[in-house]
MARLO-354051 format. One record per residue (C-alpha): residue number from 1; x, y, z. Coordinates in steps of 0.5 Angstrom, whole numbers. Layout:
residues N
+-----+-------+-------+-------+
! pos !    px !    py !    pz !
+-----+-------+-------+-------+
! NUM !     X !     Y !     Z !
...
+-----+-------+-------+-------+
END
This chain:
residues 301
+-----+-------+-------+-------+
! pos !    px !    py !    pz !
+-----+-------+-------+-------+
!   1 !   -33 !  -168 !   -66 !
!   2 !   -26 !  -169 !   -63 !
!   3 !   -21 !  -173 !   -68 !
!   4 !   -17 !  -178 !   -64 !
!   5 !   -11 !  -182 !   -66 !
!   6 !    -9 !  -189 !   -63 !
!   7 !    -2 !  -190 !   -60 !
!   8 !     4 !  -190 !   -66 !
!   9 !     7 !  -197 !   -66 !
!  10 !    14 !  -196 !   -65 !
!  11 !    21 !  -200 !   -68 !
!  12 !    24 !  -204 !   -62 !
!  13 !    30 !  -198 !   -62 !
!  14 !    25 !  -194 !   -59 !
!  15 !    23 !  -193 !   -52 !
!  16 !    17 !  -190 !   -49 !
!  17 !    22 !  -186 !   -44 !
!  18 !    26 !  -184 !   -51 !
!  19 !    19 !  -181 !   -54 !
!  20 !    18 !  -178 !   -48 !
!  21 !    25 !  -174 !   -48 !
!  22 !    24 !  -172 !   -56 !
!  23 !    16 !  -169 !   -54 !
!  24 !    19 !  -164 !   -48 !
!  25 !    26 !  -163 !   -51 !
!  26 !    27 !  -155 !   -51 !
!  27 !    27 !  -152 !   -58 !
!  28 !    32 !  -147 !   -61 !
!  29 !    31 !  -142 !   -66 !
!  30 !    36 !  -145 !   -71 !
!  31 !    33 !  -153 !   -70 !
!  32 !    31 !  -156 !   -76 !
!  33 !    27 !  -162 !   -77 !
!  34 !    26 !  -167 !   -83 !
!  35 !    19 !  -169 !   -82 !
!  36 !    16 !  -175 !   -86 !
!  37 !    13 !  -181 !   -86 !
!  38 !    17 !  -187 !   -87 !
!  39 !    20 !  -188 !   -95 !
!  40 !    18 !  -182 !   -97 !
!  41 !    24 !  -178 !   -99 !
!  42 !    27 !  -177 !   -92 !
!  43 !    35 !  -179 !   -93 !
!  44 !    34 !  -175 !  -100 !
!  45 !    32 !  -169 !   -96 !
!  46 !    37 !  -170 !   -91 !
!  47 !    43 !  -170 !   -95 !
!  48 !    41 !  -164 !   -99 !
!  49 !    40 !  -160 !   -93 !
!  50 !    46 !  -162 !   -90 !
!  51 !    49 !  -160 !   -96 !
!  52 !    47 !  -153 !   -96 !
!  53 !    48 !  -152 !   -89 !
!  54 !    55 !  -154 !   -90 !
!  55 !    55 !  -149 !   -96 !
!  56 !    52 !  -144 !   -93 !
!  57 !    57 !  -145 !   -87 !
!  58 !    63 !  -145 !   -91 !
!  59 !    62 !  -138 !   -95 !
!  60 !    59 !  -135 !   -89 !
!  61 !    67 !  -136 !   -85 !
!  62 !    70 !  -134 !   -92 !
!  63 !    66 !  -127 !   -92 !
!  64 !    68 !  -126 !   -85 !
!  65 !    76 !  -127 !   -85 !
!  66 !    81 !  -124 !   -90 !
!  67 !    84 !  -128 !   -96 !
!  68 !    90 !  -131 !   -94 !
!  69 !    88 !  -133 !   -87 !
!  70 !    87 !  -141 !   -85 !
!  71 !    82 !  -138 !   -80 !
!  72 !    77 !  -137 !   -86 !
!  73 !    78 !  -144 !   -89 !
!  74 !    72 !  -150 !   -86 !
!  75 !    73 !  -157 !   -88 !
!  76 !    67 !  -160 !   -84 !
!  77 !    64 !  -165 !   -87 !
!  78 !    61 !  -172 !   -86 !
!  79 !    61 !  -179 !   -87 !
!  80 !    54 !  -181 !   -86 !
!  81 !    48 !  -177 !   -86 !
!  82 !    46 !  -178 !   -79 !
!  83 !    52 !  -175 !   -76 !
!  84 !    49 !  -168 !   -76 !
!  85 !    42 !  -170 !   -78 !
!  86 !    41 !  -176 !   -73 !
!  87 !    35 !  -181 !   -73 !
!  88 !    31 !  -177 !   -67 !
!  89 !    27 !  -182 !   -64 !
!  90 !    32 !  -188 !   -63 !
!  91 !    35 !  -190 !   -56 !
!  92 !    42 !  -190 !   -58 !
!  93 !    42 !  -182 !   -60 !
!  94 !    40 !  -181 !   -52 !
!  95 !    43 !  -181 !   -45 !
!  96 !    40 !  -181 !   -38 !
!  97 !    41 !  -174 !   -35 !
!  98 !    47 !  -174 !   -30 !
!  99 !    42 !  -169 !   -25 !
! 100 !    37 !  -176 !   -26 !
! 101 !    36 !  -182 !   -28 !
! 102 !    29 !  -181 !   -30 !
! 103 !    31 !  -176 !   -35 !
! 104 !    34 !  -177 !   -42 !
! 105 !    38 !  -171 !   -45 !
! 106 !    41 !  -172 !   -53 !
! 107 !    47 !  -176 !   -53 !
! 108 !    54 !  -173 !   -52 !
! 109 !    56 !  -175 !   -59 !
! 110 !    50 !  -172 !   -62 !
! 111 !    51 !  -165 !   -58 !
! 112 !    58 !  -165 !   -60 !
! 113 !    56 !  -166 !   -67 !
! 114 !    51 !  -161 !   -67 !
! 115 !    56 !  -156 !   -64 !
! 116 !    61 !  -158 !   -70 !
! 117 !    55 !  -155 !   -76 !
! 118 !    52 !  -150 !   -70 !
! 119 !    46 !  -151 !   -70 !
! 120 !    41 !  -158 !   -69 !
! 121 !    38 !  -161 !   -74 !
! 122 !    34 !  -169 !   -73 !
! 123 !    31 !  -173 !   -78 !
! 124 !    24 !  -176 !   -75 !
! 125 !    18 !  -181 !   -77 !
! 126 !    14 !  -178 !   -71 !
! 127 !     7 !  -175 !   -71 !
! 128 !     6 !  -167 !   -70 !
! 129 !     3 !  -168 !   -63 !
! 130 !    10 !  -172 !   -61 !
! 131 !    15 !  -167 !   -62 !
! 132 !    17 !  -161 !   -58 !
! 133 !    13 !  -155 !   -59 !
! 134 !    17 !  -150 !   -53 !
! 135 !    23 !  -146 !   -53 !
! 136 !    29 !  -147 !   -49 !
! 137 !    29 !  -141 !   -44 !
! 138 !    36 !  -138 !   -42 !
! 139 !    37 !  -144 !   -36 !
! 140 !    36 !  -149 !   -42 !
! 141 !    29 !  -151 !   -40 !
! 142 !    22 !  -151 !   -44 !
! 143 !    19 !  -144 !   -43 !
! 144 !    12 !  -147 !   -41 !
! 145 !    12 !  -152 !   -36 !
! 146 !     9 !  -158 !   -40 !
! 147 !    11 !  -165 !   -39 !
! 148 !     7 !  -169 !   -42 !
! 149 !    10 !  -176 !   -44 !
! 150 !     8 !  -183 !   -46 !
! 151 !     8 !  -189 !   -41 !
! 152 !    11 !  -195 !   -42 !
! 153 !     5 !  -199 !   -46 !
! 154 !     7 !  -193 !   -52 !
! 155 !     1 !  -189 !   -50 !
! 156 !     0 !  -181 !   -48 !
! 157 !     0 !  -180 !   -41 !
! 158 !    -7 !  -176 !   -42 !
! 159 !   -14 !  -177 !   -40 !
! 160 !   -15 !  -183 !   -45 !
! 161 !   -10 !  -187 !   -49 !
! 162 !   -11 !  -184 !   -56 !
! 163 !    -8 !  -179 !   -58 !
! 164 !   -11 !  -172 !   -61 !
! 165 !   -10 !  -168 !   -66 !
! 166 !    -6 !  -163 !   -64 !
! 167 !    -7 !  -156 !   -67 !
! 168 !    -2 !  -153 !   -62 !
! 169 !     4 !  -148 !   -65 !
! 170 !    12 !  -148 !   -64 !
! 171 !    15 !  -143 !   -61 !
! 172 !    20 !  -144 !   -65 !
! 173 !    25 !  -148 !   -70 !
! 174 !    24 !  -150 !   -78 !
! 175 !    21 !  -156 !   -79 !
! 176 !    20 !  -159 !   -86 !
! 177 !    15 !  -164 !   -88 !
! 178 !    16 !  -169 !   -94 !
! 179 !    11 !  -173 !   -98 !
! 180 !    11 !  -178 !  -103 !
! 181 !     6 !  -182 !  -107 !
! 182 !     3 !  -187 !  -102 !
! 183 !     3 !  -193 !  -107 !
! 184 !    11 !  -192 !  -107 !
! 185 !    11 !  -191 !  -100 !
! 186 !     7 !  -198 !   -98 !
! 187 !    12 !  -202 !  -103 !
! 188 !    18 !  -198 !  -101 !
! 189 !    16 !  -200 !   -93 !
! 190 !    15 !  -207 !   -94 !
! 191 !    22 !  -208 !   -97 !
! 192 !    26 !  -203 !   -92 !
! 193 !    22 !  -207 !   -86 !
! 194 !    23 !  -214 !   -89 !
! 195 !    31 !  -214 !   -90 !
! 196 !    32 !  -209 !   -84 !
! 197 !    35 !  -213 !   -77 !
! 198 !    31 !  -209 !   -72 !
! 199 !    23 !  -211 !   -72 !
! 200 !    24 !  -215 !   -79 !
! 201 !    17 !  -216 !   -83 !
! 202 !    17 !  -223 !   -85 !
! 203 !    10 !  -224 !   -87 !
! 204 !     7 !  -223 !   -95 !
! 205 !     6 !  -216 !   -98 !
! 206 !    -1 !  -218 !   -98 !
! 207 !    -2 !  -218 !   -90 !
! 208 !     4 !  -212 !   -90 !
! 209 !    -1 !  -208 !   -94 !
! 210 !    -7 !  -210 !   -90 !
! 211 !    -3 !  -209 !   -84 !
! 212 !    -1 !  -201 !   -86 !
! 213 !    -8 !  -200 !   -88 !
! 214 !   -10 !  -201 !   -81 !
! 215 !    -4 !  -197 !   -78 !
! 216 !    -1 !  -203 !   -75 !
! 217 !     6 !  -202 !   -78 !
! 218 !    12 !  -198 !   -74 !
! 219 !    10 !  -191 !   -74 !
! 220 !     2 !  -193 !   -75 !
! 221 !    -2 !  -190 !   -81 !
! 222 !     1 !  -185 !   -86 !
! 223 !    -6 !  -181 !   -87 !
! 224 !    -6 !  -180 !   -79 !
! 225 !     1 !  -177 !   -80 !
! 226 !    -1 !  -173 !   -85 !
! 227 !    -7 !  -170 !   -82 !
! 228 !    -4 !  -169 !   -75 !
! 229 !     2 !  -164 !   -79 !
! 230 !    -4 !  -162 !   -82 !
! 231 !    -8 !  -160 !   -76 !
! 232 !    -1 !  -157 !   -72 !
! 233 !     1 !  -153 !   -79 !
! 234 !    -6 !  -151 !   -81 !
! 235 !    -4 !  -143 !   -80 !
! 236 !     4 !  -144 !   -81 !
! 237 !     5 !  -139 !   -75 !
! 238 !     9 !  -139 !   -69 !
! 239 !     6 !  -139 !   -63 !
! 240 !    10 !  -132 !   -60 !
! 241 !     5 !  -131 !   -54 !
! 242 !     9 !  -134 !   -50 !
! 243 !    15 !  -133 !   -52 !
! 244 !    14 !  -125 !   -52 !
! 245 !    13 !  -126 !   -44 !
! 246 !    20 !  -127 !   -43 !
! 247 !    25 !  -122 !   -42 !
! 248 !    31 !  -127 !   -43 !
! 249 !    29 !  -128 !   -51 !
! 250 !    34 !  -124 !   -55 !
! 251 !    29 !  -122 !   -61 !
! 252 !    35 !  -123 !   -66 !
! 253 !    36 !  -130 !   -64 !
! 254 !    27 !  -131 !   -65 !
! 255 !    24 !  -133 !   -71 !
! 256 !    21 !  -127 !   -74 !
! 257 !    13 !  -127 !   -73 !
! 258 !    13 !  -127 !   -81 !
! 259 !    17 !  -133 !   -82 !
! 260 !    13 !  -140 !   -83 !
! 261 !    15 !  -146 !   -78 !
! 262 !    13 !  -151 !   -84 !
! 263 !    16 !  -153 !   -91 !
! 264 !    12 !  -158 !   -95 !
! 265 !    15 !  -162 !  -100 !
! 266 !    14 !  -167 !  -104 !
! 267 !    18 !  -173 !  -107 !
! 268 !    15 !  -172 !  -114 !
! 269 !    16 !  -165 !  -114 !
! 270 !    24 !  -165 !  -112 !
! 271 !    25 !  -171 !  -118 !
! 272 !    22 !  -166 !  -123 !
! 273 !    25 !  -160 !  -121 !
! 274 !    30 !  -161 !  -116 !
! 275 !    33 !  -153 !  -117 !
! 276 !    26 !  -151 !  -115 !
! 277 !    25 !  -155 !  -109 !
! 278 !    32 !  -153 !  -106 !
! 279 !    32 !  -145 !  -107 !
! 280 !    24 !  -146 !  -103 !
! 281 !    30 !  -150 !   -98 !
! 282 !    34 !  -144 !   -98 !
! 283 !    30 !  -139 !   -97 !
! 284 !    26 !  -143 !   -91 !
! 285 !    32 !  -144 !   -88 !
! 286 !    35 !  -137 !   -89 !
! 287 !    41 !  -139 !   -92 !
! 288 !    44 !  -132 !   -95 !
! 289 !    52 !  -134 !   -97 !
! 290 !    51 !  -139 !  -102 !
! 291 !    54 !  -135 !  -108 !
! 292 !    49 !  -137 !  -114 !
! 293 !    55 !  -140 !  -119 !
! 294 !    57 !  -145 !  -113 !
! 295 !    49 !  -147 !  -112 !
! 296 !    49 !  -148 !  -120 !
! 297 !    56 !  -151 !  -121 !
! 298 !    57 !  -155 !  -115 !
! 299 !    50 !  -157 !  -111 !
! 300 !    45 !  -158 !  -116 !
! 301 !    47 !  -164 !  -120 !
+-----+-------+-------+-------+
END
């Protein structure tokens, strides 16, 4: 028996063409996706990841330059977490390709900030089946000719309008998945949607709870979201079969076959033992340049 998901309801700030662009973005080994169902601790995790990345970058630059050189100073910072970890699936972060108006690429502002950081970081509430899987080849396109997209009704352009659980592995990249107690999620999500401008929810909490359980709220069912990622990362390994067939891929730029593409975090564990979870993130992202005293005295509360 094949399990299928209904199409995911989306906020007005996301169009079908953007969903298609998200699904087909060519991945890079250094890419980081902070994934979650809404109100699960996404923004908190974004701040943690960016703080660690900036610290690792700072001390990596310092270690490679003379102590008295200004070249070793790094003052990269952010005013808002979305400066370097933008919301992946909103229209404002994509633009029409210069070569064809029918194809979307990341907006110039997103690419410029990622260039400053030295790697791409995104936060997303999309399910696993809606995220990219194929590695970017030397020509800047996915290695597999996978052009699966979404039609104007927000459904997958496939044999039916339901989304099957995808067990397809990613060829590269790092995916951090954050979970949270569902009672807290639904309460927080109700207050969030009731007070935001786009897609404001105007009914009662009781009605919201029923709609949420039925998967009618933006981003659909939280259970489908979790099951989708569980299926995609069942063995938590990379798909190396396709990438090894291409001579233009440098092994130094590839995620190791012993690496794992997914790190599972829980909001509750982060609250109860933040230090342990931060150390797990550091290990997962292979951040090796942060001195222990900086971690203990400047980063951790």
